[in-house]
C-alpha positions, 0 to 999 in steps of 0.5 A: 683052874677052879673056875674052869672047873666050875664051868665044865662041871656045870655046877652052880658053885664050887667050894676051895678047901686048901688042905696042903700042909695038913692045915684042917687034918685034926684041926677044929678050925677051916678055911674055905673059898665058894666060888659062884658063877660070878667071881663079884659073889666069891666069898672066903669063909673062916678061918672058923670052925668046920660047923661054920663053914658048913653053914655057911656052905649050906647057906650058900647053896639056899640063896642059889636055889632060891634064884 
């Protein structure tokens, strides 16, 4: 489903944030999966601080824009 959404939206990346069970709300940590056009470029970040997750997402955006 996520890959379909990535393609249908025409995005370069898609960040998956599983919030089921209240995992991220009220917590200082988070885990996300960053999908790219090539499944080999997918990466999971965390569990780590939300600041570290944000930095990882920003790093990925910068890398994609540099290509």
